N, C-alpha and C positions, 0 to 999 in steps of 0.2 A: 282463027284457032291455033293455040300456044301450042309448039311442038314440044315434045320431050325433052329435046336439047335446050330450048329456051327456059323450061321448068328447072331443068338441073343447073343453069348457069345462075338463076336467080336465088335458088336455095345456097348455091357455093357463096354468092355475094352476102347473103344473110349470115351466113357463118362466120365470113370475114369481119364483118362489123361488130359481131357481139365478140370475137376473140379480141379486136382491136380495143374497144370502148367497154366492154363489161366491166373489168376490175377497177378502172377509175371511176366509173358511176357507182360502184357498190363503195368506193370508200368514202364519198360523199353522203350515203346515208347515215342517219343517227342510229346507234346500235339500240336495238329492241330493249324495251323497259326492264324485261327480266334478266338482262345481261348486265345489266350497270353494277360495277364492282361495289360489293357493301363497303360502307363507312367504317375505317378502323375503329375500335373502341379505344377512346383517351386513356393513357395510362394514369393511374392513379399513384402518386409518391407516397412511400410507405409513411406511416405515421411516426413522428420523432416522439420516441419518449422522452418526458420531461425527467430531470434530475430530482429525485428523491430530496423533500425536505428534510435538513437534518434538524434533528432535536436541538431546541435552544437551550443555554445552560449559562449559568452565572460561576460556578465552582465544579471541580470534579465530581463532588459527591452526587451531583445531578444527571450524570452519565452511568450507563449501564455496563457491565462487563469489563472489559479493559480501555473503551474509550475514554477521553480527556477533554476538557472544557478548554478548547482554543478558539481565541476570539470569539467566544460567546456562543461556540457551537461545539457539539459532541462529536471528537473527530479522532482519527486512526493518530495514536501518539507518536511522537517523533524517533523513538528508539526503534520503530517498524519502518518509518517510511524514511529515516535518514536525514531529515531536514534539520540544519541547524546553521547559525549565522554567528556574527561576531557577540553577540549577547548571550548565547546559549551558556548555560553553566557547565563547568568543566572540572576534571579532577587530575591531578597529576602525581604520579608515586616517583620518588627518588629513593636510592640507596644511601648507606652511610657516607657514600664519597660525594653525594649531590648529584650523582648520575641517574638521567631520567631513565626509568624502567617502562613506563607505560602512561598513557594519557586517555581518559575517555569523555564523551560528551554525556551529560546527564539529565535524566528526568529525577525530580526532586520529590520524596514522600514525606510530606511535613506534617499532615494532619493524620488524626486516628484512623479516619476512613482510608486516605490514601495508603498508609501503612499496613492496615487489613488487607486490602486489595492487592496491593504489591504487582506482583508482575503475573498473577493468575490470568488464566484464560488465553495468554498470548500463545501462539503456534510458533512464532519465532521473534527474535532480536538481533540487532546488528551487532557485529564484534566490537564496533568503535564506540558502542553506547552501553549504559549501564543505569541503575537505579540506586540513587543515593538515600537511605533511610536516616534522618537525622533527628535526635531525641534533645531534650532540653537539657539533660545532664548524663553522666556516665551510669550504667546499670548493667546488670547481668542479663543480656538478650538472648532469647531463643527464638529461632523461625521454624517454621515448616514449610511442607511442600504442598498443601491443600490446594487443589484446580490449578497446580502449576504445571504447564505442559512441557517445558523445556528445561533440560539440566542446567544447574547455575552453579559458580562459585560464589561465596558468601564471605566477603573480606570485611573482619571485625575491627574497627579503628576507635581507639581513646580520645578524651576529649583534646589530648594535645597533638593529635593528627599521626600518631604512630599505629602502625598495624600491630595489634595483639594476638591475632590467629586467623586462620584462614580454613573454612569448610570445602573442600574440592568436590567438584561435580555431584551435588546434591540431586538424589534421584527424582524424577517428577512424581507427581501424584501420590505422595507419600505424608503420613501424619507424623513422623519420628522427628522430636524436637532436636534442633541443630543449634549448638552453642560452641563457645571454646573455653569456658570458664574462667573468663576474665571480664572485668566491666568494660564497657564501650559504649561511646554515644554514637558513634556512626556503623551502619552496615551498607557496605556497596555491594551490589548484586550484578554479575557479568555473567556471560555465556561459559559454561562449564569447560574448563580446561585453561583458560585464558590466564588465570593467575599463574600457575605452574608454566606456562608459555612465556611469559613475562619477567618471571622471578619475583613475583610480589610474594612476600613471606612476612613474618614476624621481623619486627625491627624496622621495616621500609618506611618512609614519611610520606604524609598524603598533604597536598595542598590544594586549595579549592580557589577558582576563578569564577566571575560573573555570579557571585553568591553572596546574598546580606550579611553584614560583617558579622550580625549575632550569631549566625551559623557555621561560622570560620572555626578552625581549630586554635585553642589558646595555647600559647607556649608554656 
């Protein structure tokens, strides 16, 4: 017959064994099926938007608004982007002593459509740029500011390259005709205020570089 003391000693040994080996035995057990961590969802990279295909063109007339045909694509014109190189047309103004007053990179308006559109719809133009309108011969020229969103100086120049008058800071989006009352072959449009800043006025002389000889002033 087992005594109460023997039974107590037996239970005491069982407790010691569980305390000693229980944790290590539990670590060897596989986790319950319902406790397995869920697989993380695979991240999906955001879709990359393709650059829109720009409208193809051959001449500026095929481009809407202020866009110009550059390398057979309708693109933002250089007077806005500021892109220029050694072949970019340029105008230089000098005073009666041959001192350089100012020079600008040029966009040229040669065709009737280019001249009708001019600088319409542009919200900005760089100060070092302008648009030069070139006509076949001298005539009394008149300009307006229809759909033109920036103030402009209009510099009227005769066939010999002499400035014959300046319209200063023409008000945007107005239909009043602007002229100087003298025949001109060229009109240069630059940002309003630049003609006064650089002292470009009647009597100043203009020369052109990187422009076809037939478009250059005749002495």
